[in-house]
Structures are given as structure tokens and as C-alpha cells.
N, C-alpha and C positions, 0 to 999 in steps of 0.2 A: 423515436422510442418504440419500441419492442413489447411483445407481450408473453409471457412462460407461462406455462400451466404447471404448479410444482404441488404433490401431494400433502395433505394439511398434516397428515399423521407423519411422527417421526419417521428421517430415511433412516436408512440402517445399513452399516458400514461394518460385517462380519470381520474380525480379524483376532487369528490368534497369536499373533508374533508378539505383542506385547501383554504387559502385565497390568495394563490400566485403561481405563474407558474414559474414552474425551466426548465430553457433549458442548455442542456448539447451540443456542438459542439465537436465533438473530430474526430482529423487528426491523423487514427493509422501509424507506422512504426513500421522494425525490425531493434531495438539499435544495433549502430556499435559503437568497443569500440572505437574507432579513433575519435567520436564524441560527447564524453561525454562531454565536457567544453559546445559544441556550445547549444546542447542539456538542460543542466543547466543555458545557460545563455539566452539562448531565448523568455521562458516565459517573465522574464523581459520586455523584446524589445515591449513589448503586452500586458503592464498590468497597465500602470501609465498614459499614451498619446499616444494620434495619431494625424494625419497628421494633423488634425483640431483644435485638443485642443492638442498643442504643450511643453505644461508644465503639472505639478500636479494637481496644482491649479485650472485650464479651465477646467483641465478632470475631477476632484470630482465635479466639479461646474454644466459640461455636465452631470454628473447622477444625481443627487439632481434635474435637473430639468428635467430629464425626467421622477422621478420617480421608479428609479433603487436601490433596497433595496441591491442587491450586484453584483459584477463585479467580475472573479478572471480565474487564469489561471494558470496550473499546470502538470507537466510535469509526465508520470507514466507509469511505465516498470516491465511486469509482466513476469519472465522469459526472453524471448527478444525478447516479444513483448512491441512495447512501444509506446505511444500515446501524443497529447498536445491537454489537457480540457479545452475549454473555460466552466465558467458555468456563466449564468444572471438569476437573480431571480429579479422578476417583481410584483406588485400588479396585480389580478383577475381584469376585467372593474368592475363587481359588486362589488367589495371594492373600486375603484381608484374614479368610477365614474365620468371616463372620456375616450375616447379612445387615446392611446399615443403609439397602437403596433404596428404599422408603423417606430414611430422615436425611440422605445426602439431596436428594432432589425434591424435599419437601425444603429445607434451607437455599436453596437455590432460589426455590418460586417463589418463598418469603421474601427473599432477601431484593427479588425482580417488584413485587407487586405489593409489597408492604412496607417498604423504605419510612425511614425518621423523617415523620412530618410534623407541625404542627399547626392548626386551624385550616386545612386545608393546603396548606401548604410546605413546602421542604422547610427546614431548619435553619431557619434564620442564620444564625449562629455559622452553621458548616458552609452555607451559601455561599457569605459574607468569605471565610477564608479561603474558597475556593476561585473566588474571585479576583481577589486579590494574589494568587499563588498564579492566576492564570494573566495577572496584566505583570506581574515580576516575571513570571517567562515569556511574555511576550517585549521587555524591556533589554531582557539579558541577549534574545535572541535577535535585536537591532543594532546590540554593538558585536556581534559575530558577524567577521566577515565574510563565512559559507554561508551562512543565513541572509544575508545582504545581495551578496552576488546570485545567488539561485532566485531570489525573490526579483529582481531586476530585469534578470535575462526572461524569467517567463512574464513578467507586464510588456516587455520589448516586441518579443514575438507574439504575444497573443492576440489575434485582431476578434476574440469572441466572447473574452471575459471569465471564462470559466475553466482553460487550465491554471492562468495563472488566481485562481479564487482565492481571496484568506481572511483570517479576520484580524490580520495585519493591517492590511485596511479599511478596518470597520469595528475598530477600538470602542468608540462610544456604544457599542452596542453589550460591552459587557455590563458596564456601570446598570443600563435600563432592563436588566432582568433580574425577577424580584422573584419570592419564594412562591409568589400565586402562579403567577406566569409560566414561570418554569413546571410549575407541577400541573399546569394544564395541558404544556409540551408534553410531557410526560404520560399526560394520562392520551394526547391520540395519538403519542409516537409506541407507546406501549402498549398501555392498559387497552386502546381499542382498535388494537393491531392484531393479527394473528402472523406469528411466528412460526418460521422459519426452520427447524429441529432436524440437526444431523447428530449420529450418535454413532461411533466406532471402539468396535471391542469385542474380546472375546465373552461373553453372557447370550443368554437366551431372549431373540428376538421377542417374544411375546414378552414375558418377563418385565422386561425394561420400558417398553413400548405400552405396556398398562398402564404403569407408574408415569408415564411420563403422560400421556394421554389423560391421564385423571388431574393432573394439576393445570397445564398448562392447554390442550385443546377445549374449547368453546363451543365448539361450532359442528355440527353435525356435518359437514358440507368434505368430500372425501378432495374436492381438489380447491387450489387458489389461485390467481393471477398472481404474476407480478410484473410490475412493469419496471423496465429497464431502458440506460439509455446509456452507456456505459464509452461510446463511440463519441469522439468529437474532434475528428482528424482538422487540423489549420491548413489548408491548401495554402501552399505557395500560390502571393501576389503580385511580390518585387522585380520587377525587370531588371535590378540589381540590390543586392545584399547590401541595406544601412548598415555603417561603420557607427558606432558610438566610441568617442572616451570620454571616460569618470575619473575624476579626480575624485577622492575621499579620503579621510585623517585614517586609515588603517596603514599597518604592518606587514599588509604584504600587497601583491599587484600576481592577478589575473587575467587569459584572455581566453575567451569562450566563442567557440565556433558552430553555429546553429544551425542546421540543415531541418528542411521539411520534405516529405514526401509526395511528390505528384501523382495523385491519384490514387491516395492510399488503398488499400485492400484488407482486409482481417490476415492472410494470407503473407503480407510482406512483413509481419511481424518476423516470421522465421528468418528473412533475408537483414530485417534490420538487427535479429541477435547476430548473424552469421558474421555481419561488420563488426559488430563490439568485439566479438569472440577472436576476431582476423587482428583488431587495435590492440587488446589487450588480452589475450588467455595467454596463458605461461606457455601454450604453444603453437604461440608465434609472436609476440611483443610488438609489432611492427608500430607503434606512436612511440613506445619509448626509448626503442632502436634505435629511433634516429633522431628525434630531440634529445633522450637522454644518454645513451652508450655514446652514439658517434659526434654527436654536438656539445654535449655538456649543457643544454639550456632549458631548461626543465628544473624545479626541483621533485615536481611529484604532476601524474597527470588523474583526470577520471574521465571516466567517456559512461552517457546514460543514454538511453531510447524510453521513449512513451509511446506505444502501440497505441494505444488508444485515441492519441493526437498526432502523429503520424509526424516525430519529430524523435530528432538525432542531433547528440550536443557532445561536443567535444571540450575540458577545460583542462588546460592548464598553467600550473600556478611559477611564476618566473620573476627575475630580477625585471625589473621593467625596460631596461637596453636593450632586450631582448628582444621587444614586443614585434615589431617588424617581421625580424628571419625565424622569428616562432611561428608565425601565421603563413610565414612562406614554406616551412617545412611540414606543417601539419597538412597544409592545401598537397604537397609533395606526396604525402603519405596515402590520402586520399584518393590521388591518380595513380596512385600505383595497385589502386582495387581493383583499376578497370586490364590490369595484365594479366593477361591466365599465367603466365610463366613465376610472375610473384605468388598468387594465391592458391594453384594447383597443390602442392605439396603438402599445406597448410591448413588445406580446405579436409584433406584426408584425417591429419592430426585431429582437428576439431570438431570431427562426425566420431573420430574412437574416444576421443576425453567426455562428448556428452554422453557416448554409450555406456563409458564407466560411471559418470556421473547420476547418471538414471538408475543401475545396479543400488549407489549406495544409497540415496533417497531413498529407497526399500525399508531401510533401517533405520529412517529418521518417521516415527509417526506423526506430529505435525505435519511433515511433506507430504504425507499420503493423507492426513485426512482432510488438509488444505485443496492436493491435488484436487483429489477426488469432489470437494464443493464448489471450487472455480468452474469443472466441467458440469457440474450438476444446474449449476446456474449461468448457464454459459458465459460465463466472464473471459474463460481462456481455453485454450487446451489444454489437454491432462500433458502432464509429463513424458508420455509414452506415445501420444499422436505428434505432439513436438519433433517429438527423435523422428520419428517414422517421415514426417513432413521435410526434416533436414533431409537426411537421408537419400530425397531424395535430386537435394540441388546440387548442380552444378556452376563451374565456372562460368560459363556465359550466362547462366540465371545474376551471379551474381553483376556481371559487369554489367548486365543489361538492366537493372536494378539502380547500379548506381550513375545512372540518365534521367532517373526518377529523384533521385536525393539532389535537391537544390538548396543550395547556401542560402539564405534569409539572412541572418543578422552575425556581425563582429563585434562582439563585445570588450572593452578593455578596462579594466578597475585597477585604477593607477592610485599606488600608497604616496601619499603626501609629502612622506619627508623625501622621497629619492626625487622628486622633479625638479628639473632641468631647463 
């Protein structure tokens, strides 16, 4: 676990390219497996109404009357470091031609700190509704082929119990949440917590900082400490990959090959992303060229990498009869990444595409703000840093890295109807 020192005052990002002001109020904490249901339910208690506007209709009307373009709240977890993030988007004064800043910030504040409650607890009716919604969502997800596939593979490769952590395995927690203990959880995670606040837009820094501090900053300290635990690398430990074949009552079949990075380092993320691009980018398409175009083995494919865990996952959706040859061809494609003649011309195309994408991202206000937040909180490289690191990578770097990428698990989920 690492400790970051962050400004208690709002962190301001001056940007005149957009006609809106974005505000993110972030309450960080360390995730507790015993509180998965509470962290899943709390955002809904602070999203649709508050003490002053106790119905969804009244609350939505208040948002419109205060010219709020969007308001949302969500829970985020990276590793075991979590946060409740409240996002507000409003027009800048030049566009709105009216100063509503005080009222807009006050509405945000009241929604977070003065929710709809009864008897020192959240509204029982609203909580019960959200509990039912959450249970229904999980029940429906369990019928989903991809949800089952992803959850199963996560459990198979996770020997630390963090990557695969899910409320699916702790559903009994949902009914254990009460209006009172969720209220206590809100007090702990929100009321007694000092938020990290980011603001981006075309507005005077002193003006908006003054308003934000008046409502949200309850301490005289200029700095605060943030404990982070983003990284949980899953080191390879098998001498040979495990092979799991499972037959379930689905109407699809899928094959997943999951790799772990030996002695993973932060900068290896760049190489993981490069391998992902070599397999899937429109500039190369190595995976689909081999399995779909040449051999017609798959319906579709997905490639994902998880840099905070040192994982790389290839999944192909197939006719179950094609399982063995599909596995063989995936391994062939991965071996081709050790061939300089194959990857050298593709590497330059990928670098150029990344350069263009970096320029395009500057036109997306959410990308610009998220990029800044991720860098400031040391969650990830900035987009520019990633590109600059990418430019330095050579075919030799990729070939050497492939020796660190070790196959851990082969998982085949077979549809029952095609059992032979």
C-alpha cells in the first residue's frame, strides 16, 4: 500500500475548449469484502432524490431549474482502493449568461450530505426497492453466458481473492443491509471523509474554489493523505497450464486462454497494450485474420488485459467442434509475436494509430478530465505519457516480453445442446 499527498482544496484544470464545467467529488476508501452490498447500494440512495426534493420527479425538476446538464454517482474499485464519485456537469457562465453557480453547487452538496432519511436511517421503501433491483440484476446476470464466463475464469486464475471479488459470491449480504447500518456506512465513507475534488472548465479558479470550499471543505489542512492499493499482480506459479472443460446449459460455447506476466512491472502495461493492439487493432488484426478469415473457426473474439493484475486474456466464441484447432491457432498467433518479420511493419502502424487517437482524445472533455485524474491519483500513466513510452518500444522489447507472458489457464465453456 502506498500513500499519496493530495491537496485538500479543489484541484483546478483550466480548459477553454468546452462550454461546460465538470466537477468530480471523490470520496476514497479501502474496500472491505464484508461491505460489498453496502457499497453497491449506497450510490442509489444519493442519486435520485434528497431531503429537500424527496421524489424522483421533484429532484429531476430541480436539476432542470438549476441548469444542471448531468448529475451521477457511482462506485469505483481499482485493486482494493475504492471511491464514491459524484459527477456534476453545468454550463459555463458565458454560455448560460446567468450566474447559477452557488445554487448548482448547493444542490450537489445537499444531495450528498442531506439525503432522504427517516429515523436516522435511509428511507426504507427506497432501500427495499434498490435491494430488489440489485438482486434481480444479479439473478439476470447469472443467466448471462458472458457474465458466467468472466466470473468463472476470474475465479480460476485468482489465487489472491481480489481480482475475482464479486457480490455474486456474497449475495446474502444484500438482505443484511438495513436503513440504519447503510446510513452508518454513509456517515463513515462520506460525512466523515474528506473528498478529493477536481474541477475542469472555462471559469475563474478563485470564484469556483471559493464556492466549493464553502460547502465541501471542513478542515483547515491544506493537504490530505490518500492510501492506495491499486496493484495486485498475480504471479505465475503453475508448471503447466490448467485445462478446465465445463458443460453448462447455455446456447453458446467459448474458449479462453489466460496468461500471467512473470515479474510484472508498471511499464509492462505498455507492452501488454501493444500485444493487445497487435492481436485486435484494425492496423493488424492478427487474431481474427488467423482464426476467422483464414480458418473460419470463430464467430467473434475478445482480448482483454488487466495491468493492475498482470493478466492477459483471449476469448473466442466458437462451435464446440472447433475447440482443439482454435486453441492450436491461438497459440500459433501468440508465437508469431516472437517473429520480428511479422510484428515490425505492424508496430509502426500501431504507433501511428495511437498518435492519431491521442489527438482525437483532446476533443473529448471526459477523456481529458479522466486522464488528468488518473495521473494525479497515480492510477495510470497519462495518455501522452503512454504514447511517449509506446514510441520507444521496439520489436526486440515485444519478443523479450513474450517470454514473460506465461499461459496459466485454458478454459472451455461448452454448450450442453452440442454434447457429443
